[in-house]
C-alpha angles and dihedrals in degrees: 000000000000089000091056089050090051091050091053089076095205141035114310135181123238089253092052091048090048091052091049091051092048091050088052090053096253110144105214130139123242090238089058090051091052092046093048092048090051090051091049089050093051089049091053094242098122137046116224131204133167125236123222092277091052096253114148116243124196136209130170111266116238117245089249091070137260120343136199122229141205107220128197110237090209107047103009095242109160133203126188111237133202107254100163089132089060092049092050091048091052089051092050090047091053092050093047096048101035091238120140134203093023114190124197141183124215118181121186124181137173141139117283122228091254092057098038095093088057091059100081 
C-alpha cells in the first residue's frame, strides 16, 4: 500500500488510494486503507493535510522529516515550502514552556498560477 501511495506523486485521500489499489487489482478494503494510513501517520511516514471539506489527504514523508505544503484550493496541486522559521519558533516555545515533543499543524492554501484564470 505504501508503494501505491508513493506512486501517487501528490496528496491523495484514502478513497483515492483505495480506488488506485482496486484498479491495480489489489483486493483491500477501504477500512484497511484507513487503518494503514493512520498507522503510517503515527509512525511518521506520511504527511497529512486537510482539503477544503476537511478530508485528510496523505503523501509519503521525505526522509528529512515532516514538511509543510502550500496547496491549491482549485486543483489540489501541492508544493513543499520552507518553514524553518516555524520549526525554530516551536523549539523556542518548547524551551520557554517546559513542554516536550511539541507537535504542530500548519496549513497553507492558495490558488496556483495554472488555476488563477479560473478564479474570476
